[in-house]
ZAMARGU-4260 file (C-alpha; in steps of 0.2 Angstrom, whole numbers, plus 5000, padded with zeros to 4 digits):
<rodrens>
0) 4972/4881/4959 | 4976/4892/4943 | 4994/4899/4943 | 4987/4919/4939 | 4976/4916/4951
5) 4990/4912/4964 | 4998/4928/4962 | 4985/4938/4959 | 4979/4929/4976 | 4996/4935/4982
10) 4997/4953/4975 | 4980/4956/4987 | 4987/4951/5002 | 5007/4958/4996 | 4995/4977/4993
15) 4984/4978/5006 | 4999/4974/5020 | 5010/4987/5012 | 4992/4999/5011 | 4990/4998/5029
20) 5007/5001/5033 | 5009/5016/5022 | 4993/5022/5034 | 4997/5018/5050 | 5017/5029/5044
25) 5003/5044/5040 | 4996/5041/5055 | 5008/5042/5068 | 5020/5057/5060 | 5002/5067/5059
30) 5001/5060/5078 | 5020/5067/5080 | 5018/5085/5073 | 4999/5088/5082 | 5010/5084/5098
35) 5022/5097/5093 | 5010/5111/5089 | 5000/5104/5103 | 4985/5103/5094 | 4970/5088/5094
40) 4972/5083/5078 | 4978/5091/5060 | 4972/5084/5041 | 4981/5079/5030 | 4994/5086/5018
45) 4997/5086/4998 | 5013/5079/5002 | 5006/5064/5015 | 4988/5063/5003 | 5000/5062/4989
50) 5009/5048/4996 | 4994/5037/5000 | 4987/5039/4980 | 5001/5034/4978 | 5001/5020/4986
55) 4985/5015/4982 | 4990/5015/4962 | 5003/5005/4965 | 4991/4993/4975 | 4983/4993/4963
60) 4992/4986/4954 | 5006/4975/4962 | 4992/4961/4959 | 4992/4959/4941 | 5011/4958/4942
65) 5011/4946/4954 | 5000/4936/4944 | 5011/4936/4925 | 5026/4934/4938 | 5019/4919/4946
70) 5018/4912/4929 | 5034/4916/4921 | 5042/4910/4936 | 5030/4892/4934 | 5037/4894/4917
75) 5053/4888/4918
</rodrens>
């Protein structure tokens, strides 16, 4: 398999894991805050939205960085 493709697939896997982890962490924060204020559900605040947007951006760039990194490692 091409080294670029291997790095890209590894990057996709890493980004999926990181995005899922961040989403569950935000959902846990919302559940704890909802319990404190005694409401069933609460909307996401602007900080949580920007955290998730940043994670999506990082997750979109990570596969390309991993493919370049894999190529550089193979050249050593």
